[in-house]
N, C-alpha and C positions, 0 to 999 in steps of 0.2 A: 924536620924542616923548621927552623926557628925564625920568628919574625920579631925584630926588636921594635918595640912600641914604647913611646913616651907616655907620660901621665896625661898628655893632651889627647889621647886616642878617643876618649869618650866625647870630648868637646868637638873634635873634628867630625866624629860620626854623627853627632846631633845636628851640626850645621849642614852636613851633606844630605841628611834625610829630610830636612825641613827648612831649606833656604828660603823658598817663597813665603812660607808661613811666617818665618822669622821677620822678613822684611815688612810684610803686611801688618804683623803684630806691632812692630816698632812704629810704623806709620800711624796706626790707630792710637797708640799711646801718646805720641807727640801731638796729634790732633786733639785728643782729650785734654791734655795739659794746656795747650794754647787756648782752646775754647773755654776752659774753666776760668781763665783770666779775665774774660770780657764782662761777665755780669757785674762784678764790683766796679769796673771802669764806667759802665753805663749808669750804674747807680750813683756814681760820683757826679756825673753830668746832671742827673735828675735832681739830686739834692742841691747842687750849685744853682740850678735854674730856679728852684723853689726859694732859696735864700736871697736871690737877687730879684725876686718878684716876677720872673718870666714863667710862662706856662710850660707844660710838659706836652711835647708833640706825641701824637698817637704812635708814630713810627718808632719813637724812642722807647715807649712802653712795650710795644710789640717786639722790638729788638731784645729788650731785657728778658722777656718771657721766652722768646725764641732761643736765645743763647743758653738759658737755663735748661730748656728741653733738650737742645742739641748736646749740651754738656753731659746731661744724664744719659742720653742715648749713646754717646761715645764712651762713657764710663762703663755702661753695660756691654758695649761692643768690645771694649778692652778686656773685660773679664771673660767674655766668650772666647776671644782670640787666645788668651792665655791658657784657657782650658783646652782648646783645640790644639794649641802648640804642645801642651803636655801630653795629649793623647798621641800625637804624631811622634813625639820623642820616645815614649814608652813602646809604641808599635815598632818603630824603626830599630830601637835598641834591642828589643826582644827578638826581632827577626835576625839581627846580626849575631846575637848570642846563639840562636838556633843553628845558623850556618856554621858558627864556630864549633858548636857541640858536635855537629856532623863530621867535622874535620879532626876531632881529637882522637888520639890513639886509644886503644882499649886499656892500656896501662894507666891512663889518667883516671878511669872510672874505678879501678881497683885500689888506687892510692888516695882517692878523695871521697868523702862521705856524700851520699846522695842528698841528704838534707842540706848540706852546705851548697851544693850545686843548685838545688831548687831555690834556696834563699837568695842566690845571686840573681836568678831570673825574676823573683817576686819582690823581696824586700829591697834589694840593692837598686833594682830598676825603679821602684817606687821612690826611693830617696833621690834618684837623679831627676825624676819628674818634679819632686818637691824642690830640688836644687834650682830648677829653672822657673817653675810656675810660682812657688812661694818664696823664691830666693832671688835669683839674678834678675829675672824680668820684672818682678814686682818691685825690687829695689831700684831698678832703672826708672820705673814709672814714678815711684815716690821721690827718688832723687831729682828727677826732672821737675816735679811739683815744687819741691823745696827751693831749688835753684831759681826757677821762673818767678816764684813769689818774692824771693829776696831781691831779684833784679828789679821787679816792678816797685817794691817798697823803696829800694835805693833811688830809683828814678823819681818817685814821688816826694821822698824826703830823705836827704842825705844823712841827716842826724839819726833818724829812725833806722835807716839801713845799717849804720854802724852799731846801733843798739841791738838790732837783731843778729848781726854777726857776732856780737859778744854773747848774747843769750843762747843762740842756737847750739853751739858746741857744748855748753854747760848743760842745757836741757837734754841733749842727746846722751851725754855721759850719764846723767841721772837716770834716764830711761833704760839704758843698758844695765846699770847697776840694779835697778828694781826688777828688770826682766830676769837677770841671772838669779837673784834671790828667789823670785817666784818659781822659776823652773827647778831650782834646787829643792824647794819645798814640795813642788808637785812630784818630783822624783821620789822624795822620801815618802810621800803619801802612797805612791804606786808600790813601793817596796813593802810598806806596812800592809797594804790591802792584799798583796800577793801572799804575805805570811798568814793573814787571816783566812784567805781562800784555801791555803794548803792545810792550815790547822784544823779546820772544821771536818773535812773528809777523813783526815788522819785520825781524829778523835773518834768519829763514827766507826771507822774500820777497826780500830783497836779498843772498842768500848768494853768488851769483856775483860781484856787484860787490865784496863784502867780500873774497872770495878774490883777485880781480884787483888790488885796491888794497892788499892785505896789511894789512887792518884787523881781523883776527881778535882780536888782543890788545886793541885798543881796545874792541871790542864786548864782549869777555869782562870787561874792567875795569868797563865801565858796568853790566853785569849784576851783578857783585859789589857795586858801590856801592849799587845799588837793593836788593839782598838785605840788605846791611848796614843800610841805613836801616830796613827792615822789622823786622829783629832788634832794633835799638836801641829802636824805638818799642814793640815787643811787650814787651821787657824792662822798659821804663819803666812800662807799664801793669800788668804783673805785679807790679812792685815796690810800686806804690801799693796794689794789691789785697791783697798779702800783709801790708802794714803796717797797713792800716786795721782789719782784724778784730782783731788783737791789741790795738790801741789801744782799741777799743770794749770788749773784754772787760776790759781793765785799768781803764778808767774805771768800768765797772759794778761791778767788784770793789771799787774804792776807795770808791764811793758806799755800797755795802753795809757795808764795813768801818767807814767813818765813822759810819754809822747805828748799828751794833752797839756801837762804842766809846762814843759819846755816850749811848746808852740805858743803858749799864752804869755811867756816871759818876753821881756823887751830885749833890745840890743842884738848882738850877734847870735845869741842863742835862739832867739825867735826866728832870725833869718835862716839859721842852720836847720831848725826843726819846722819852719813855717809851712803850714798846709791850710787849705781851705776846709770849710765844713764838709763839703762833698768828698774831698780827698781823705779827710779823717774817717768818714764812714767806710770808704773803700779800703783804707789801710786796716781799719779794725776788722773788716771781713777777711783780708789777707792774713793778718796776724792769727785769726782764729783757724784759718785753713792750714797754717804751716805746722801746727802741733801734731795733727793726726798722722801725716806721713812720717814725721820724726819718730813717733812711737812705732809705726810699722817697720821703719828701717832697722830698728833694733832687733825686732823679731826675725826679719829677713836675714840679717847677718847670722843670727843663731841657727836658722834653717840651713844656711850655706855651710856653716861649720859642722853641723850634724851630718850633712850629706857627703862631705869630703871622703869619709871612710868608705861609703858605698861606692863612690866613683873609683877609688883606688882598687877595691876588690874587683869591680867590673874590668878595669884596665888590666889587672893581673890575669884575669880569666882570658881576656882577648889576647894577651901576650903569651899564653901557654903554647909550647911547641906543638905543631900539627903533624899528623901523619901524612905521608906522601900519597896524594890522591891519584889513583890509577887513571890512566887515560883510556878512552875507547880503543880497544885493541882489534886490529884487523887480522891478527894471526889466525891461521887455520887450525882447527882441531886436529888432534892426532887421529890416525886410522883406528878402526875398530879393534885391530889386533894389538895396538899399542896400549900400555898401561894407562888407565884413566887417572890413577893416583900414584905419585912416586915421591918417596922420601929418600933423599940422597945424602947420606952421612950428615944428618941434621944434629946440631948441638943448639940447645936453647935453655935459658934461665931467665927468671923474672928480675934478677939483680945480678950484679957482677961477681958475687961471692958463691952462689949456689947454682949448679946446673941441674935442671929437671930432666932433660934428655941429653944423652951423649952418644954420638956416632950412630944415630938411629937410621936404618935403611930398610925399606920394604917397598913393594909395588902391589897394586891392586888392579886386576883386570876388569874390563867393562862387564857389568852384570854379575860380578862375583859378590859373595857374602862373606864378610870378614868380621871377626870379633876380637876386640882388644881386651886382654885380661892383665891383671896385676894388682899389687897391693894398693891400698889407699895412699895417694900422694906420689904414685909412681910416674904420673904424667899422662894418663889416658885422656883426661879432659884437655890437657895441653895440646895433644895431637889434634883434637878437633879444632881448637882455637887457631892452630897453625894452618889447618886445612881451610878454614873460613877466611884466612888472610887477616885475622885480627892482630897477629903479631908476625914479625919477620924472624927467621932463624938467625942465630948468631953466626953459625957456620952451616954450610951445606945448602940444599935446595929443597923446596916443597913445590911440586909441580902438579897442576890439575889440567889434564888434557894437553900437556906440553907447555902450559903457561904457568908463570909464577903465581902462587895463590894470592899474594898481596897485590899483584898487578891486574887482577880481574876487577873490572868496574863494578861498583855496588849495585847498579841497576840490573846486572846480569846474574848476580849471585843467587837471587831467590829462584831463578829458573834453572840454576845449576844444583843448588843444595836444598834439601828439605830437612829441617832440624827438629827432632822430637826430644824434649827435655823430660826430666823426672816429673815435673809438675807443670800444670797449665797456667799461663800468665794471662789473666783476663784484661782486655782493653775496653775502653769506654766505647760502646756502640752496640749494634744489633748482633744477633747470632750469626747472620751471614757475614758481617764485618769481622767477627772473630776468626773466620776461616780465610777471608780475602785479605785481611789486614789493610784494607783501604787501597789495595793495588788495583788501579784501573784496568790492568791487563788481565785480571782474574774476574770474569763476569759471573752472573748468577748461574749460568749453566755449569760452569766449572765448579762453583761452590756446591751445587746440589750433587754433582757427580762425585765429588770428594766425600760428601756426607753419606751418599749411598754406598760408596766403596767401603767405608768403615762401619756401616750399619746404623747410622744415626738419623737417616732421612725421616723415618716414621716418627721418631721421638721429637724431632724438630717440628714436624707438621702438627703434632699434638699440642704445641705451645699456643698461647692466645693469638699471636700474629705470625705464627710460623717462623720463617727465616727472618722476618722483620721485627721479631720480639726483642726488646732490649735485654741484653745478656746480664745475668746476675749470678752470684754464687749459688743461689737457691734453685737455679734453673736445671742444673744437671748434678748427677752423682760424681764421685771422684773418678770412677771408671769411665763415665761418659765424657768427662773433661779430658781424660787421656785419649779417648777416641777422637775428640774434637781437635786435640793437638796433632794427631796423625793426619786428620783431614786438612788442617791448616798447612801441614808440611807438604802434602801431595797436591794441593789445589793448583799450584803453578806448574805442575808436571815436571818436577826436577829430575835430573839424571842420577843424583846421588842422595841417598837417605842416610842421615846421621842420627843414631839412636843412643841416647845417654841414659842408661839404667831406667828404662821407661816402665818397668814392672816392679821397681824396688819398693814402692809404697802401696801395692795392690794386694788384695787377698787372692787366694788361689782360684776362686771361681771367676772373679773379675779379670784376673790375669789371662785366663783362657780366652775370654772374649777379645781382649786387647791383642793377644798373639794371633788369633784368627784374622782380625782386621789387619794386623801388620803383615801377615802372609799375603793377603790380597794386595796390599799397598806396595809390597816389595817386588811384585812381578815385573820383570823387564827393567829393573833398576839395580844399580850398584848399592849395596847395603853395608854400612860400617856401623858396628855397635860396640858399646862399652859394657863390661861386666866385671864385678869383683870375683864372681864365682864361676869357674869353668863349667861345672856340671849343669848349669841352667840352660845351656845352649843346645840348639838343635843339631843333630848329627849331620855332618857334611859341611858345616861351616869351617872355614880356615881360621885358626887361632894364631894371633900374634901376641907374644908376651912382651909387655912394656915394663921396663924397670932394670933390665940388664944393661951393663955399660956398653956393650957392643951387640946390637941386634941386627941380623940381616935375614929376612924371610922372603 
């Protein structure tokens, strides 16, 4: 089932998950920008009153202090809301990715590396957070500051307004140029530092060979070269940083100087730039405020550009074709006499060129024990994957109790199947949670019953906190982990046990304990197992050979 999604998927998802927060954040930003305009205007009145010999009313002084405090408070509130917005974005986005992950077909996980999938959840989501918090929203706030200040300056002095319109783009271009050079230098430094970090352990690991081949001087020279690269890159970054601030201060001083000179001149120029002393003080304050957001705008554009790649990767992940989600089925189970498992002329392959299974047909009766044998790569594990509904056959049918294996809802599968693999996969949690797998339908009583069934109950009680002990690799032996795997499989009282080479990695003594536990767990259940070697299996089990082109058992 394909869903065509545009590149705007992430943006729409963000808006959908945080609409109220977005509106409130924008409101706080606008209020912070407007409030920050008032202190210089009040200061203008104060200075004009002083120059004309009028006194300063206490209300005017209190208003000045009050707006400064309110401006600082709203600025802090703005930062808080941007942080909260970022948290909501990452939470909503990761939740959507988790939902998508649940809907992906098993083939996706075999064709994509786990590290890249994890990177999408961690690094790419963090870049989206940065896109909004350190990019779009911050750029909106700084853009509002610059525009509002320019509007006020234009209102106070038309000439200075035109002067600022001329200087602002030039200053922004210079800021972007310096930032790009600094970022390039910082990247060169990170590359050099990574070389140093790799060189040191490499030298220590191969120290004997270095001594034998008399390569000490060579390794020392390489280390010096890497350190020199780092120093040069750092010096370059520091140079740009040290030059930028004086240039900004010089430009600001030149703008103020030109304003003052033009205001003092006669004729039309004075009228064009004419301002009072109080207005001059206010404008000087505004001119000082306009440079900081201009510097931030350059960095925010850089953050947006860096985040675009992460947004595209998330969008591609959300656009992946999904498996058909089975609906809750009210179909009745087959009778006890009917086969619990049926493969009906099944053909299957993981790609279009190679079939793993061809015309495979067999049935398994309720309560029967069946072993699948065959060479490596014959398709034994594929049979289990088809049984679990992870894949759909290309031809034929896979039926469980009369229902298509892929049509069984996920929430019902654990109570239908118990799957024991070759090795135990530890999850984060307690020993009890290793068995229950956080399933609320599997209570403590069922957990303990499963542990008693496989003979692990006493060993678990001997742990510091019993079943509530945090699970770790050191808590159990390899054989005990396999017993824990059987307990996990039977805890939900499944009807069918699937056993995948469960004794392949065990010694003979441990294997006996596991087989004894398995015999107890298998009572009253249908058991399907996989083996490479026919002679390992208990007499009386039915054998199904996998690998022939036409199999009917």
